N, C-alpha and C positions, 0 to 999 in steps of 0.2 A: 571497759566494754563500750563499743560504738554501735549505734543502731541506725540502719538505713531502711528506707521504705521504698519498695519496688512495686510499680504499677504496671500490670500486664494487660495489654489490649489485644483481644482476639478479633479476628476479622469478622465482617458482617455477612460475608457470602455463605451460601448453604454449605453445611458440613464443616464449617471452620472450627467449631468446637471439638474437644477431644475428651475421651475418658482414659487416655494413656497416662502413665506416670510421667510427671514433669518435675525436674529438680533444677534449682538455680544456685549458682555460686558467683560471688563478686570477686574479681581479681584486680588488685591494685599494686602500686609500688610498695605499699607497706605489708603486703601479704594477701591471704585469702580469707574470705568470710566463712561463716558456717554454711554448709550445704543445706538448703531448705527444700521441703516438698511443697510444690506450688499447687498441684492438683490433688487435693486430699481425697482419700477414698470415700469418705462419708459425705463430704460437701459437693463433690463433683463440680469444681469450679471450671474455669476456662470454657464456658459455653459460648456459642455463637454471639458475637457482638458484646461480650462481657468485658468489663473493666474491673480487674481484681487486684487488690492491694495486699501486700504482705510485708511484715517486718523481717529484715535480715540483720542478724547480729554478727559482730566480729570482735574477737578478743582485743584487737588493736585498731587504731585508725588506719584505713587502707591507703590514705594519702591520695595521690593521683590515680584515678581509675583507669585501668588498662582494658579489661574485658568484662563482659557479663557472659557467663557460661551456662548454657541450657542443655540438660540431658533429657531426652524424650525417648521413652521406651515402653513397650507394651506390657500390660499387666500379665501376670503368669497364666491366668485362665482365658486370656483374650481369644486364643485360637479356638477355644471351645464355645465361645460366646459370639461368634461371627464378627469378631473385632480384630482379626488378624492384621488389617490395615486401617488405621484410624489417624489420619493426618490432622495435625493442628496447624491452623494458619495464624502465626504470630505476627501481628502488625508491627508492634514495637513494645519496648519496655522503657519506662522512665524511672530513674533511681533518684530519690531525694537523699542527699547526704546529711550527716549530723549538723552541718553548718547551714542547711537550708538551700543549698545549690541543687538544681535539677539537672541531671545528666540524661540525655536522650539516646537510646540505642535502637535505631531503625532495624527492622528485620524483613518484613514483607515476603515471608517464605512459608511453604508448607513443610512441616517437620514431623518425622515419624522414625523411631528407632535410630536415633542419631545423637551425636554430641556436637554442638557448634559453639563457637565463641564469637560474640558480637562486639564490635568496637563502637565507641562513642561516635555519634553521627557527624561530627565535623569532617569535612572532606580534607584529605591529606595527599599531597604528592609524595612520591617515594623519597624525595630529598628532604621532606619535612619530618620523616621518621628516622630518628637517630638511634633508638633502642633496638637491639637485636631481636627482642621478642616481637616487636611490631613488623620488622622486616621478614622474619620467619613466618608470621601469620599471613602476610600478603602472599608470600611464596606458596605456602601450604594451601591457601584458598584457591589460587590459580591452578595448582596441580590437581586438586580435587575437581575443579570445574572442567579441566581439560580431559579428565576421565569421563565425565558425564556428557560433555558436549564435544562430539567428535565430528570431523568433516566426512562427507560422503560425496562421491561423484554419482549424481543421478543419471547424467548423460554426458558424453564427451563434448568439450567446447561449450560448456554451460557453466554458470556460476555454481560453486560448490554449495552444498546444503547440509542440514543436520543429518547425522547418521541415525535414521529411524525408518524402519520399513512400515511401521504402523503407528498410530497414535499411542498405543500402549508402550511403545519403546521410548517415548519422550519423557524427559524429566517432568515430574508432576508440576513444577513451577511454570512450565511452558504450556500446560494443557488448559482447555476451556474450563470455566466454572461450571458447576452442575446446571445452573440456570441457563447459561449460554449453550451448553451441550444439548439440553432439551429443546431450546428455541431453534437451534440449527437443524436438528432432526425433524422437528415439527414443521418448520418452514418448507423443507424439501418434500415432506409427505403431503402437506396441504397443496403445494404447487402441482404435485403429481396428480392428486385426486381431482383438483379443480379443472386442470387443463389437459392432462395427458391420459388419464385412465377413464375418460368419459366415453363418448361415442365415436372418437376419432382414431383410436389406435389401430383399428382394423383396416384403415384406409391407406396403408402404405402404398406409395406410388400414385395415389389419386390426387389430381390437381383441383384447386379451387376453379370455379368456372369464370368468375369475374372478380375484380379487385374488391368489390363490395362484399363478396362472400367472406372475406376476412373478418367482417363484423360478427360472424358467428362465434368467434373466440375473443372478441373485443368487448363483449357486452358489459362486463363488470369492471372494466378499467376505470379507476378513479383518478389517475394521474392527469392533472390539467395539461402538462406538457405533452403526454402521449396523445391526448385528445387533439391538441393543437397540431401535432405531427400528422395525425390522420387527416386533418382538414387541409393541410398545406403542403404535404410531402411532394407533390408534383411541381410546385412552383420553383422557378429558377432562383429567385432571391433566397428562398428558404434552403435550397440545396447548398448555396454558398455560405449561408449563415452557419450551417452545421459544422463547417471546418473551423469555426471560431469558438463555438460555445456548446458543442454537444459532447459526444463520447471522446473523441481524440482531437483536442485543440492544439496539438504540438507540432503537427507535420507541415502545415502551410508555411510557405516562404515566399519572399519577394523574388520576382523573376528579373534578374539583371541582364540576362542574355538568353535567347531561345536555345534550348538544347538541340544538338544536331539530329537527334533521333525523333524530333517532334516538329516536322516541317510545316508549321502553320504560316499562312501567307495573309497579307492585308486583304486580298480578295475574299478569303474565307471569313474573316472576322470583321470586315468593314461595316456591316450592318449593326454589329454589336458595339462598335466604337464611335458611332456617329460620324463626325467630320474629322476625326483624328486617325492616326495610323498606329500600328503596333509599336513601332520604334519610338514614336512620340510618347505613347502611354507608358512604355517601359522607362523612358527617361524621367517622366513625372512620378514614377514610383507607384503606378496604379495597376500594374500587372503582377499577379501572384500565381504560384504553381504548386501543385501537389503531385508527387510521383510515387508510385508503388513498385519501384524497380526491385525491391527485395522479394516480391512475389514471383518475379520472372523465373520460369523454369521449374517451379515447384510442382511435384506430382499432385494431382487432384485426388480427392477422396472417393471412395466407393461406399455408399450408404445403403444398407439393406439390398445389396446387389445392383444398385443403380449408380452408374458413373456420374460423378459431379464434375464441375469445371471451374477453373480459376482464370483470372485475368491479371494483368499488371499495368493498370491504366496510368496515363498522364492526363492531368486536368488543368486547363488554363482558365484563370478567373480574372475579371476586371472589376475594380472598385469604381462604381459610377458616381455621378454627381450627387445622387441621393445617398451616397455612402453604402450602397448595397454591393455585396460581393457576388457578381454574376458570372456563371460559367459561360465561356465563349467557345471552347473547343475541347473535345475529349478524344483521345486515342486509346484504345483498349488494351494494347500491348506495346512493348518497348521498341520493337523493331518495325520501322515504317515499311510500307509496301502496299501493293494493290489489294492484298487480302486483309489489310489493317487500316481501314479508312479513318479519317478524322471526322468525327461527328460534330455537328454544329446546331445551334438553336434554329437555324433556317431549314433544317431537314424536316422530314415528316414528323408528326407528333409522336408516333410510335417508335421511330428510330431514336429520336432524342431522349424519350423517356427511358427506353431500354439502356441506352448508353449511360445515363445517370444512375440507373439501378445497378449496373455493373460497377460503377465507381463506388457506390454505397456498399455493395457487397465486399469489394476489396478493402474498403475502409474498415468494415467490421472484422475481417480476417486479421489485418495488421494491428488494429486496435487491441483485440482480445489477446493476441499472442505476444506482441511486442510492447505496446504502450502500457498495457495493464499487467500482464503476467510477468514478462521479463523485467521491465523497467521499474516496476514497483514491488510486486510480490517476491520474485526471486532475488532481486538486489537487496531488499530489506532483510531477507533471511540471511544472506551473506554478512551484512552489517551486524546482525544480531549474534550470530555464532562467533564472529571475531571478537565482539565486545565482551561476551561472556567468557571467552577463553583467555583473554589477555589483559583485562582491566579488573583489578580487585574492587570490591564493593566500596571501599573507602576512597577510591580515586574520584576526583571531581568530574571527569569526563564519563566515567561509569554512571554516576548519579544523574548526569545530564542526559544520557542516552537510554538508560534502562527502561524508562516508561514507554519508549518507542519500540520495544521488542515484544510487548505483551500479545500473546496468542498467535503471533505470526507463524511460528513453527508448526502449530497444529493446523492452521488453515491451509498452509502449504502442503503438509503431509496428507491432509484430506484431499487436496487437489491432485496430488501425485497418484492417489489411490482411487480416484473417482471422477475426476474432471479431465485430466490431461493424459491419462494412461491409455493403453491400447484399446481398452473397452469402455472408455469414459465418454463424457458428454461431447467433448470436441470430436472424438472419433465417430460419434453417432449423429452429429448435427452439422458440423462445420465443413465447408468445402476444402479447407486446408488439411483436415484430418490429423490423426496422431503422428503419422510419419512426417507430413508437411510441417506440423508444428515444430518438431525437433529441428528439421532442416532450416526453417525460417529463424528460429531462435539462435541457432548456431551462426548463421550468416550475420544476423544483427549483432550478436554478442562480440564476434570477432571484429566488427566495424565500429563498435560502440566507443564513445569518447566521454571523458570526464566533463568536458564542456557542455555536453547535451544534458547533463544532470544539474548543472549550475544555471538556474533560471535566468538571471540577467544576461549572462553570456550567450545562452541558447537563443533568447529572444533577439539579441543583437545580431547573432549569426544568421538568424532566419530573416532579418530585415523587416520585422513586423511592427515596429514601434509606432508607425503612423496609421495602421489599420483602424478603421472606425468600428465602434460597437464590439470591440474584442474584450468581452467582460472577463474571460479567463485570464487574459494577460493582466488586466487592471487589478483584479482581486488577488491573483497569485503573487503579484509584485508587492502588494501591501503586506501580505502574510510573510513572504520571504524576508522583506525588510524588517518586520517585527521580530521574526525568529533570529535574524542576524544580529540585531541590536541586543536581544536577550543573551544570545550565545556569547557575544563580545563582552558583555558585562560579566558573565560568569567566568570566561576564560581569563580576562585581564585581572579579575579579583584573585584567582588562584595562581596564575602564572605571572610573576612580577616582571619578567622580561622574556625576550626571544630565546635567550640562553637556556632558560629553564625548560622551554618546549623542546629544543633540539637535544637536550641532555636528559630527557625523561625516558628511561629505558622501557618502562611499561607502555607508554604512548607509542614509542617507535616500534616495539614488538607488535602492538595492535595494528598500526597502519601497514606494516610490512606483511603481516599475516593476512590481513584483509585483501590486500592487492595481490601479493605473490601467490597465496594459497587459494583464498576464496574466489578471486577473479583470474587466477592462472597467469598473472602478470601479462595480461593481454597487450600485445605489442602496439605501440603508437596510440594507446588509449588516452594517455595523459593522466591517468589516475596516479596519485603520488605514492611512492613507496617509503617516503619519510616526510616529516613535517618539521620545518626549521624555524618557523616564526609563529607568533600568536595569530596573525592574520590568516596564515595558511590553515591553521587549526580551526579558526572561526568559520572560514569558508567551507571546510570539509564537514564539520559538525552541522552547520546550517543545511548543507545539501542532504545529509543523512536524515535529519529531522523532517525537513520539507518533503522528501521522498516518501517517508513512512507515514506521513500525516496528510498534509494538504494535497500533494500530488495524487496520492491514492484516492482521496475523497473526490477530486476533480474528475478522475477517469473511471471510478467505480460506481458512484452513487446514482448516476443517471442512466444506467444500462437499460432498465425497464422503460424509462421515459422515452428513449430514442429507438428502441428495438421492438417494443410491444406491437406497433403497427408494422408487421413483418415486411411489407413491400418497401418500406423506407430503409431497411437495413437487413436484407436477407443473409442469413448465416451461410447459405450455400446456393448454388445455381445448378439447375439440372440440364441445361442446354449450353453449348459452347457460345462464346462471344460471336456476334455477327461478323461476317467477313465481307459484307457488301451492304450497300444502302438500298432502301426501298422495298425490303422483303419482310420487315417486321410487322406482325399483326398482334392484336391483343391476345389472341389464342396462344401465340408463340411466347408472349411475356408470361402468361399464366403457367405455361408448361415449363418455363425457366425458373420461376419462383419455387421456394420450398413446397413440398407436398403437404397435405393436410396434417398428418401426425407430427411431422417435424416442425411445422409452424407452431404447433402447440408446445413442443419441447423447448423451442427457442423462447417463447413467452415465459414458460415455467422456470427455466434456469436463470434468466435475467431478472425475473421477479424475486427469486430467492437471493440472488447476489446483491440486489440493490436495497434490501430492506434495512431500516435502521436497526441497530443492534442493542440488545439489553445491557444494562449496567455500563453504558458507554462512558469512557473516560476521555473527556474533550482535550484538545490541544491546549497545553498550558497546565495540566494537572500533574504535579510532580510528587504526589502521594506521600509527602513527608520524607523523601529521600534526603533532602538538604535540611540541615538543622542550623547552619550558620546564619546569623541575623542578616548579613549583607546579601547572601544568596536568596534568602526568603523574601527580602524586599525587592530584589530583581525579579523574582517570580511574580510577585504581586503586581509590579509595574507591567510585566509582560501580559498578564491576564487582563489588566485594565486596557492596555493597548488593543488587545484582541476584541474587547467589548466595543471600543470605539470603531474599529474596522467593521464589526458586525452592524453597528448602527449606520455607518456610512453606506454599506451595501444595501441595507434595508431601504434607506432613503432613495438610492438609485433605482432599486427594483420597483419602488412605488410608482415610478414614472413609466415603467415598461409594461407592455401587454404580454410579453414573454419574459418571465423573470429568470435570472441566472442565480441559483441559490446553492450550488454545490460547494462554494468556498465561503459560505457563512461560517465564521469560526465556531458558531454554536453547532454546526453540522459536521465538523471535522474531528475525527477520532485521533487520539494520540498515536495509534499504531494500526497496523493492518490486521484486522480481525475477521474479515469476511472476503 
């Protein structure tokens, strides 16, 4: 007779405990143990946060442990006791063998009315498994997952997503915790009550009289950055600064040659360049450009019966001797002509102010739809579905990536049903509207490149390595490098050479499905359909982790900071772009900016989307998925490096009047959860 001791850890989240029947059997090379009852009817073990230990006996020594089998099923009277669905969140089970060895079985799943077999936590490539029983288990797990996680086309020429019409269609493991669900709903309700359902909703179509009138909805704003924006939003230096460190710090690029459709002359910008010329400043690397050509030709929204308007601006900027990025020329549409003048700082104050407001409004459209929605949320969901469909839980790359899929499917499903659908917030608030959103996403998706997701290559391509005070670039490169070192350590520990990468059938099925199915094999995108070396795998995994964590933090967490003062970032414009100079008045500007109720909605939605989330799992939290000593040491080293980066950013910020805090590792969540 051999006696084993099994320790069951139940999750600490709400409703993690269960009253269901739970049975456990150990399966080893030497046979099966006795089947024990874990959740005894009288004791009602497996409560939330509980650590319960039980002896498991076997008629013989089980030798090498293969599986731990859990049977979870409802008690016979459960349906009469309102317990028809009673999930148990099993964090892990640890088994102590008769010889004193501890064998760890990670689970991290919600279980109800099912039988599952857990493998010991050491990560294994397919080539490491020689026994047929293990190969069959890998295959069966993937077949089961492929039934639960199916692809769906939400819209043509867009990344594929999870097949779920509503949150209730999602596998329970992909849904919010009860606490987060409550918080999500309460945040939306509070924002609506505080800002939208007050005295302003009856004022559809009514304009604010002066810019200062926006203070009526700005009274309780506590964000220091938002207050700074309110004070400085008209200043040229601050306008330029926002391309570097606010909502979308990814689009600015060095201008090596003036575009043919932007006929700026030295006579126009001479006052802005001092004693230099445009050609000389381009050669010095001091001229930068931002173009919103993707907005060109999009149909503008109609909100509450009122026609809205879009522009597709080109903005030229000069890095001056004080290292400030100053706007020197703005053209509001892509095709030059008499009805599309180039606005300059030397124009009238109102002309120049409105030109900058138009750029900022276009900035918001592009940021929300492309930089935020498409390039983080939708891409992360594609990564998640492919990972769950093609990599078994014992695979080291699954263990590496699975913490970065948490809650993404639910937040995206919520978005498809309330933010970006035909009757959602975008349709009710943004100039681009629901129809324009789809068209813009499709245009960008078909033009998207792998290079644009790989931070070092993207920054090199944009030519921005010499830009001063570009804190997004500095902080994101620190984090990218830390992730890459960690990923490299994990990959090279489990893959001994490139041959093992190229000949890993599960890995190749994963990357091929991700690119060919999830991304429709977008032509000329550069996304790989196979991975042949360890370094190719390291780069791709780093890109995925960075996109799902740091990049999302950089473009999500500051939404309220930079848009709460609505004139700085209007989500829509109610008058068309000016076609001549010298006609703009403050009254015209106020009639162009969002009306009173839609200003409130803009503040409410960005406040909701920017709030810190409950039970946040920070970048570097691997939740016990890895049990190998070397892997756990690499995780510890990664976490220590993130702490050093955090301290470095804090030291830098201590010297700044306007701090850049979105890429503090302490503020970066592992996955996209909001």
